[in-house]
C-alpha positions in Angstrom: 125.3 -41.9 -11.9 123.8 -38.7 -13.6 120.9 -39.7 -15.9 118.7 -37.3 -17.9 115.5 -38.3 -19.4 114.5 -36.5 -22.8 111.0 -36.0 -24.1 109.8 -36.2 -27.5 106.4 -34.8 -28.7 105.6 -34.5 -24.8 106.4 -38.0 -23.9 109.4 -38.6 -21.1 112.1 -40.8 -21.8 113.7 -42.4 -19.0 116.9 -43.9 -20.6 119.6 -43.3 -22.9 120.4 -45.6 -25.6 123.3 -46.6 -27.8 124.7 -48.8 -30.4 128.1 -50.3 -30.5 130.5 -50.4 -33.3 133.7 -50.9 -31.5 132.7 -48.1 -29.2 129.5 -46.8 -28.4 127.2 -44.2 -30.6 124.1 -42.5 -29.4 121.2 -44.0 -30.6 117.9 -42.4 -31.7 115.3 -45.4 -32.4 113.2 -45.1 -29.3 113.9 -41.6 -28.6 113.4 -39.6 -32.0 110.9 -42.2 -33.8 108.3 -40.5 -35.8 105.1 -40.8 -33.8 102.3 -40.8 -36.7 103.6 -39.7 -39.6 105.3 -42.9 -41.0 103.6 -45.4 -38.6 101.3 -46.8 -41.2 104.3 -47.7 -43.2 104.3 -51.1 -40.8 106.1 -53.7 -43.1 109.7 -54.6 -41.7 110.7 -53.9 -45.6 109.8 -50.5 -44.9 112.5 -49.9 -42.4 115.0 -50.3 -45.4 113.0 -48.8 -48.5 109.6 -47.5 -49.2 109.7 -49.4 -52.6 110.6 -52.9 -52.0 110.3 -55.4 -55.0 109.6 -58.9 -54.1 106.8 -60.8 -52.5 105.3 -58.6 -49.7 104.9 -61.2 -47.2 107.1 -60.3 -44.3 109.9 -62.9 -44.6 110.2 -63.0 -48.2 113.4 -61.9 -50.0 112.9 -58.4 -51.6 115.2 -56.0 -53.5 114.7 -52.0 -53.1 113.9 -50.2 -56.4 116.8 -47.6 -55.6 120.2 -49.1 -55.7 121.5 -46.9 -53.2 119.1 -48.5 -50.8 120.2 -51.9 -50.9 122.1 -53.7 -48.2 124.7 -56.3 -47.7 125.2 -59.1 -45.2 128.1 -61.2 -44.0 126.5 -64.4 -45.0 125.6 -63.7 -48.6 122.2 -65.5 -48.9 120.8 -63.1 -46.2 121.8 -60.1 -48.5 117.6 -59.9 -49.6 116.6 -60.3 -45.7 118.1 -58.2 -43.7 115.1 -55.9 -42.1 113.4 -59.2 -40.6 116.7 -60.0 -38.6 118.9 -58.6 -36.0 122.5 -57.6 -36.0 125.6 -57.4 -33.8 126.2 -53.8 -34.9 122.2 -52.7 -34.6 121.8 -53.9 -31.1 120.6 -51.3 -29.1 121.9 -51.0 -25.5 120.0 -49.1 -22.6 120.8 -47.1 -19.5 117.6 -47.1 -17.9 116.2 -45.4 -14.7 112.9 -47.3 -14.8 112.5 -50.5 -16.7 111.1 -50.0 -20.0 108.9 -52.2 -22.3 107.7 -51.8 -25.7 105.2 -54.0 -27.7 104.2 -53.6 -31.1 101.8 -55.7 -33.3 100.4 -55.4 -36.9 98.3 -58.1 -38.8 95.2 -58.0 -41.0 93.1 -59.9 -43.5 95.5 -62.2 -45.4 98.5 -61.1 -43.7 101.0 -62.7 -41.1 101.0 -61.3 -37.7 104.3 -59.1 -37.2 105.0 -58.8 -33.6 108.0 -56.9 -31.6 108.3 -57.0 -28.0 111.5 -55.6 -26.3 112.4 -55.1 -22.4 115.1 -53.5 -20.7 116.2 -52.4 -17.2 119.0 -51.6 -15.0 119.9 -54.6 -12.6 122.5 -52.3 -11.0 123.2 -48.5 -11.7 125.7 -49.7 -13.9 124.6 -52.9 -15.4 121.7 -53.1 -17.8 119.8 -56.1 -19.3 117.7 -56.1 -22.7 115.7 -58.9 -24.2 114.2 -58.2 -27.8 112.1 -60.5 -29.8 110.8 -60.1 -33.2 108.4 -62.4 -34.7 106.8 -62.8 -38.2 104.1 -65.5 -38.3 101.7 -66.7 -40.8 98.7 -69.0 -40.2 100.1 -72.3 -41.1 97.2 -74.2 -40.7 95.1 -72.1 -43.0 96.6 -71.5 -46.6 93.9 -69.2 -47.4 95.3 -66.9 -44.9 97.9 -65.6 -47.4 97.4 -63.5 -50.7 99.1 -66.0 -52.9 99.3 -69.9 -52.6 102.4 -71.3 -51.1 103.4 -67.9 -49.7 103.6 -68.8 -45.9 106.5 -67.5 -43.8 107.7 -67.5 -40.2 110.6 -65.6 -38.8 111.9 -65.5 -35.3 114.7 -62.9 -34.3 115.6 -62.9 -30.6 118.5 -61.1 -28.9 119.9 -60.7 -25.2 122.0 -58.0 -24.7 124.0 -56.6 -21.6 125.8 -53.4 -20.9 128.2 -52.7 -17.9 128.9 -49.0 -18.1 131.5 -48.5 -15.3 133.8 -45.5 -16.0 137.1 -47.4 -16.1 135.9 -50.7 -17.5 133.1 -51.2 -19.9 131.8 -54.1 -21.3 129.0 -54.9 -23.8 127.7 -58.4 -24.6 124.8 -59.6 -26.9 123.4 -63.2 -28.1 121.9 -63.4 -31.5 119.2 -66.1 -32.5 117.8 -65.3 -36.2 115.6 -68.4 -38.0 113.5 -67.5 -41.5 111.2 -70.1 -42.7 109.4 -69.3 -46.0 107.6 -71.3 -48.5 109.1 -70.8 -52.3 106.2 -71.0 -54.8 108.4 -69.8 -57.9 105.7 -67.0 -59.0 102.6 -67.5 -60.5 102.1 -70.1 -63.1 100.1 -68.3 -65.8 100.2 -64.4 -65.5 98.1 -64.2 -68.8 95.1 -65.6 -66.5 96.0 -63.7 -63.7 95.6 -60.5 -65.5 92.5 -61.5 -67.5 90.4 -62.7 -64.5 88.9 -61.6 -61.3 89.0 -64.3 -59.2 90.7 -64.1 -55.5 94.4 -63.8 -55.4 95.1 -67.1 -53.7 93.4 -69.6 -56.2 96.0 -68.6 -58.9 98.4 -71.7 -59.6 102.1 -71.2 -58.8 105.2 -72.9 -60.2 106.2 -75.0 -56.9 104.0 -76.9 -54.7 106.9 -78.4 -52.1 109.7 -75.8 -51.9 110.8 -74.8 -48.4 113.7 -72.2 -47.6 115.0 -72.0 -44.0 117.8 -69.9 -42.9 119.4 -69.0 -39.7 121.8 -67.4 -37.4 123.4 -68.3 -34.0 126.0 -65.7 -32.9 127.7 -63.6 -29.9 129.5 -60.5 -29.2 131.5 -59.5 -26.5 133.2 -56.2 -26.3 135.1 -54.7 -23.4 137.1 -51.6 -23.0 139.8 -50.8 -20.3 140.4 -47.3 -19.8 143.7 -45.9 -18.4 143.8 -42.5 -16.4 143.1 -41.0 -12.8 140.1 -39.9 -10.9 139.3 -36.4 -10.0 136.2 -35.2 -7.7 133.6 -32.5 -8.4 131.0 -31.2 -5.7 127.5 -31.0 -7.1 124.4 -29.2 -5.9 121.2 -31.3 -5.7 118.6 -29.0 -4.2 120.1 -28.1 -1.2 122.1 -31.2 -0.9 125.5 -31.8 -2.1 127.5 -34.7 -3.6 130.4 -35.8 -4.7 131.1 -36.9 -8.6 134.3 -39.0 -9.7 135.2 -37.9 -12.9 137.9 -40.5 -14.8 140.4 -38.6 -16.8 141.0 -40.8 -19.3 142.4 -40.2 -22.8 143.7 -43.7 -23.6 142.0 -47.2 -23.4 142.5 -50.9 -25.0 139.3 -52.3 -26.6 139.1 -56.0 -27.6 136.1 -57.2 -29.5 135.0 -60.6 -30.7 132.2 -61.8 -32.8 131.5 -65.6 -33.3 128.5 -66.6 -35.8 127.1 -69.6 -37.7 125.0 -69.1 -40.5 123.2 -71.6 -42.4 120.7 -72.0 -45.3 118.5 -75.2 -46.6 116.4 -75.4 -49.7 114.2 -78.4 -49.8 112.0 -79.5 -52.6 110.7 -82.4 -55.1 112.5 -81.7 -58.6 110.2 -81.0 -61.4 110.3 -79.1 -64.3 110.5 -75.8 -63.1 114.5 -76.5 -62.8 116.5 -77.2 -66.2 119.1 -79.0 -64.3 118.9 -82.0 -61.6 122.9 -82.6 -60.9 122.5 -85.1 -57.8 119.1 -86.3 -56.9 116.2 -86.4 -59.2 113.7 -87.6 -56.2 114.6 -84.9 -53.5 116.6 -81.9 -53.2 118.1 -80.9 -50.0 120.5 -78.3 -50.5 122.4 -77.3 -47.2 124.9 -74.3 -47.1 126.9 -73.2 -44.1 129.3 -70.1 -43.1 131.0 -70.0 -39.9 132.8 -66.6 -38.8 135.2 -65.5 -35.8 135.8 -61.9 -36.1 138.6 -60.7 -33.3 139.7 -57.2 -33.3 142.1 -55.8 -30.8 142.5 -52.1 -30.9 144.2 -48.9 -28.9 141.8 -46.2 -28.7 142.9 -42.4 -28.1 140.2 -39.9 -27.1 139.9 -36.4 -26.3 136.4 -34.7 -25.1 135.2 -31.6 -24.3 138.6 -29.4 -25.2 137.8 -26.0 -26.3 136.1 -25.9 -29.8 136.9 -29.6 -30.4 134.2 -31.6 -28.5 135.7 -34.8 -29.6 138.9 -36.1 -31.3 139.3 -40.0 -31.6 141.7 -42.1 -33.1 141.3 -45.8 -33.3 144.0 -48.1 -34.6 144.4 -52.0 -34.3 144.4 -55.6 -35.8 141.4 -57.5 -37.1 142.0 -61.5 -37.5 138.8 -62.7 -39.6 138.7 -66.4 -39.5 136.0 -68.2 -41.8 134.8 -71.4 -42.5 132.2 -72.5 -45.7 130.5 -75.7 -46.5 128.1 -77.1 -49.2 127.6 -80.2 -51.1 131.1 -82.1 -50.4 132.8 -79.0 -49.8 134.5 -77.4 -46.7 137.4 -75.0 -46.5 138.9 -72.7 -43.8 140.3 -69.4 -44.3 142.2 -66.5 -42.3 142.5 -63.0 -43.0 144.3 -60.5 -40.9 143.7 -56.6 -41.4 144.9 -53.4 -40.0 142.0 -51.3 -38.8 141.5 -48.0 -37.7 139.1 -45.1 -37.8 139.1 -41.1 -37.2 136.5 -39.1 -35.4 136.4 -35.3 -35.2 133.5 -33.4 -33.6 132.8 -29.8 -33.0 129.7 -28.1 -32.0 128.3 -28.0 -35.2 130.1 -30.5 -37.4 131.4 -34.1 -37.5 133.8 -36.2 -39.2 134.5 -39.6 -39.3 136.4 -42.2 -41.7 137.3 -45.6 -41.2 140.1 -47.9 -42.9 140.2 -51.6 -43.2 143.4 -53.1 -45.4 144.3 -56.8 -45.4 147.8 -57.1 -45.2 148.1 -61.3 -44.9 145.6 -64.2 -45.6 143.2 -65.1 -47.9 142.1 -61.8 -48.9 145.4 -60.0 -48.9 145.1 -56.5 -50.3 141.3 -56.2 -50.0 141.0 -52.7 -48.8 137.8 -50.8 -47.5 137.8 -46.8 -46.9 134.8 -44.7 -46.2 134.2 -41.0 -44.6 131.3 -39.3 -43.3 130.6 -35.3 -42.8 128.3 -33.5 -41.2 127.5 -29.7 -41.2 125.0 -27.5 -39.4 125.1 -24.5 -41.7 122.5 -22.7 -39.6 120.0 -23.6 -37.0 117.7 -24.9 -39.6 120.1 -25.9 -42.5 122.5 -29.1 -42.5 124.7 -30.8 -45.1 126.0 -34.0 -45.0 128.2 -36.1 -47.4 130.1 -39.6 -47.6 132.5 -41.3 -49.7 133.3 -45.0 -49.9 136.1 -46.9 -52.0 136.7 -50.8 -51.5 138.4 -53.4 -53.5 137.5 -56.6 -51.9 137.2 -60.5 -53.2 133.6 -61.4 -53.9 131.8 -63.6 -51.6 132.8 -67.3 -52.1 129.3 -68.3 -53.1 129.5 -65.9 -56.2 132.1 -67.7 -57.6 132.2 -71.3 -56.7 129.0 -73.1 -55.6 127.4 -76.6 -56.2 123.8 -77.7 -55.6 121.0 -80.0 -57.3 119.9 -77.3 -59.5 123.1 -75.0 -59.8 126.7 -75.1 -59.9 129.4 -73.0 -60.8 133.2 -72.4 -61.0 134.5 -69.2 -62.0 137.9 -67.4 -62.1 136.8 -64.3 -60.3 138.6 -60.8 -59.6 138.3 -58.4 -57.1 135.2 -56.2 -57.2 135.8 -52.4 -56.9 133.2 -49.8 -56.0 133.3 -46.1 -55.8 130.4 -44.6 -53.8 129.4 -41.3 -52.5 126.6 -38.8 -51.9 125.6 -35.5 -50.5 122.4 -34.1 -48.6 120.9 -31.0 -48.0 118.2 -30.4 -45.4 116.4 -27.4 -44.8 114.0 -28.1 -41.5 112.5 -24.8 -41.4 110.6 -25.4 -44.8 110.5 -29.4 -44.6 112.8 -29.6 -47.6 115.4 -32.6 -48.4 117.5 -32.7 -51.5 120.4 -35.0 -52.2 122.5 -37.2 -54.5 123.9 -40.9 -54.4 126.4 -42.2 -56.6 127.9 -45.8 -57.1 130.4 -47.2 -59.6 130.7 -50.8 -59.4 133.5 -52.6 -61.7 133.9 -56.2 -62.1 130.6 -56.8 -60.1 128.4 -60.1 -60.3 125.0 -60.5 -61.7 123.0 -63.4 -62.5 122.2 -63.8 -66.3 118.7 -64.7 -67.8 120.0 -68.6 -67.0 120.2 -67.5 -63.6 124.0 -68.2 -64.0 126.7 -65.5 -62.2 128.7 -63.6 -64.5 131.4 -61.3 -63.5 131.2 -57.9 -65.5 134.7 -56.4 -66.1 133.2 -52.9 -67.0 132.3 -50.1 -64.9 128.7 -49.0 -64.4 127.4 -45.7 -63.2 124.5 -45.8 -61.1 123.2 -42.6 -59.8 120.1 -41.2 -58.1 119.1 -37.9 -57.1 116.1 -37.3 -55.1 113.8 -34.2 -53.5 111.3 -34.4 -50.9 109.5 -32.0 -49.5 106.3 -31.5 -47.1 103.7 -28.6 -47.7 101.8 -27.5 -44.7 98.2 -26.0 -44.9 97.2 -25.6 -41.2 96.1 -29.0 -40.2 96.7 -30.4 -43.6 100.0 -31.9 -44.8 101.5 -33.2 -48.0 104.7 -35.1 -48.0 106.1 -36.3 -51.4 109.8 -37.8 -52.5 110.6 -37.9 -56.0 113.7 -40.1 -56.8 115.2 -40.3 -60.6 117.8 -43.1 -60.9 120.4 -43.0 -63.8 121.9 -46.4 -64.5 124.5 -46.1 -67.4 123.9 -50.2 -68.3 120.2 -50.7 -67.0 120.6 -54.4 -69.2 122.5 -55.4 -65.9 120.8 -53.8 -63.3 117.2 -53.5 -64.3 115.9 -51.1 -61.8 113.5 -48.2 -62.3 114.5 -44.5 -63.3 111.5 -42.9 -61.9 110.3 -43.7 -58.1 108.0 -41.7 -56.3 105.9 -41.6 -53.0 103.3 -39.1 -51.9 101.2 -38.8 -48.7 98.3 -36.4 -48.3 97.0 -36.1 -44.8 95.1 -34.4 -42.0 96.7 -34.1 -38.5 95.3 -32.5 -35.4 95.2 -32.9 -31.8 91.9 -33.3 -30.3 90.0 -33.8 -27.2 92.2 -31.2 -25.3 95.2 -32.6 -27.0 94.6 -35.9 -25.4 94.8 -37.8 -28.6 96.3 -36.8 -31.9 94.5 -38.0 -35.3 96.1 -38.4 -38.6 93.8 -39.4 -41.7 95.6 -39.8 -44.8 95.8 -41.1 -48.3 99.2 -42.3 -50.0 100.5 -43.4 -53.4 103.7 -45.2 -54.2 104.9 -45.6 -58.1 107.9 -46.6 -60.1 107.9 -46.8 -64.1 107.9 -49.9 -66.3 111.0 -52.0 -66.7 112.2 -55.5 -67.6 112.6 -56.0 -63.9 114.4 -59.2 -62.2 113.2 -62.6 -61.7 113.4 -64.6 -58.5 115.1 -67.9 -58.4 114.0 -70.0 -55.5 116.7 -72.5 -55.2 119.2 -69.9 -54.8 117.3 -66.8 -53.0 118.6 -64.4 -55.9 117.3 -61.7 -58.3 118.1 -62.7 -62.2 117.6 -60.8 -65.4 114.5 -61.6 -67.6 113.4 -60.0 -71.1 110.2 -61.4 -71.5 108.0 -59.0 -69.7 108.0 -55.3 -68.9 106.0 -54.3 -65.9 105.5 -51.4 -63.6 104.0 -48.1 -64.3 101.2 -48.8 -61.8 100.1 -46.7 -58.9 99.8 -48.5 -55.6 97.2 -46.0 -53.7 95.8 -46.6 -50.0 94.0 -45.1 -47.3 95.2 -45.1 -43.8 94.3 -43.8 -40.2 96.5 -43.2 -37.2 96.0 -42.3 -33.9 98.4 -41.6 -30.6 97.3 -41.5 -26.8 100.3 -40.8 -24.7 102.6 -43.8 -25.3 100.1 -45.7 -27.4 99.8 -45.4 -31.2 97.3 -47.3 -33.5 96.8 -47.6 -37.1 94.4 -49.1 -39.8 95.5 -49.1 -43.7 93.7 -50.3 -46.7 96.4 -50.8 -49.5 96.1 -51.1 -53.4 92.3 -50.2 -53.1 92.8 -49.3 -56.7 93.4 -53.0 -57.6 89.6 -53.5 -57.5 88.8 -51.5 -60.6 92.4 -51.4 -62.6 94.1 -54.0 -64.4 95.9 -56.8 -62.5 99.5 -55.5 -63.9 100.8 -54.2 -60.3 103.7 -56.6 -60.6 107.0 -56.0 -58.3 109.3 -59.0 -60.0 108.5 -61.0 -62.9 105.6 -63.4 -62.1 105.4 -62.1 -58.8 102.7 -59.2 -58.0 102.3 -56.9 -55.4 99.4 -57.7 -52.7 96.1 -56.7 -54.0 93.4 -54.8 -52.1 94.2 -55.5 -48.4 93.5 -54.2 -44.9 96.0 -54.0 -42.2 95.9 -52.7 -38.4 98.5 -52.4 -35.8 99.2 -51.1 -32.3 102.6 -49.9 -30.4 102.5 -49.6 -26.9 105.3 -48.4 -24.4 105.4 -49.2 -20.7 107.6 -48.2 -17.6 107.9 -50.1 -14.7 
């Protein structure tokens, strides 16, 4: 087997890596990660957005300030937790000539420990094994170790993955275990006192003293592909020796992909005055919800590669059987939906096009339609253009229109939700400039009103953001800034800011004869004032409020980063201006940003 290693910033990489979405796709997570520039943005939330709104204790729910950066999950209750957990489609598979290990750790005063450990090695030239463990852990024995009362979190995310990459038969398998536990405090009880006094942040009272939220997933995926074709032989030279390399000439294959998952959520509390309604038990709340899924796909794959100017032409087409079962309170239902599914991929030397279609032709979600397309073009050596388009008409999650618990219950006549999305991006690498526009037009979408009751809005809403980012370079000094303007036609229903910015000014230089890279910087994040969301612990959702407007606060910090070969380290002081500015740095209603905090972290890679 031929194995090449790549380099980034002088570091050898003795592996190839890929993700799997029906078929393998090249992955650059560990090959092209930025070693110093953004390493100090250590929070798991920053993998999704630089502007998370919510408690910034990792493991707590949040919503991005920019609508186009929001994500969704198979299990509706996990929509606001996706960076903390692993997912089948994001598992990274390896082909490693040397065992590879990476260890990451970050922590600090009044901050949970964030740990990542990944190890991969090839058992045989064609069979790889990978273990990946992500942990967030607050000190449960010391409530003073968090910025605010009742804000302790613990998450465990574990995956085991194997990849068998023989030419004629290939298979991928992964096992997932995700578990999130966090205390729910309902926000600060008296925000006027918080704003007008200067006590340590963990001395202010909160609304809930006994609430706890737990969510989890147990799942497996098995994907295998049988290729049809014949072998031909090539003679290759390795130094002065020769070797015979067998090449499989295959344009056709059959793929079978199956996923089986069980998700659950449990909310526990002792009822009090925080909730307006108690429907079942006035002494204890124990809301339990589960969602089970079996997603079974069989597809035919036609693939042409390396034929003249066309580097890749691929058509996938098949059937998807989607079986799901949900349960809460005394309710349990099972449904089956059958889809036709397919994709088209077209790649040349300087461009690529990908499109996908899913259409439900029978079952509970009949007529559901989801179409997407992506296009990329290298205009010049230093300029590229990308665009995407999406159109969907789908049944909303069952929990949006039918749900029963101790404090909330509803049953609505729901219609299919429609969304049109699109965007373009221009990148000019020679001058470090990036610009783009994102567009979303949801219709029949759901919101949670000021009483935290879901309502379906039967009118389209236009949501668009335009952004500019630029790095200015002055020798060893650099200034990165990104500014986003977000337009929302009906901001009453989607209360997100219209002005969002992030800037980082830093000094970066190789010292000690290029043995060490040093980066010292100052950064600020900002969004304008809005009547932003409130948060409901019993449901884990964000809902509308019109009591308080917040924002218009620059959160500023200092940081330092070093890199020595495969070792990286950072230190960061965040929101230092909270020591002399008013305590008005809210991210959600009654939920402030962290005050002045100190954090540090490392990342260390090993071979063998």
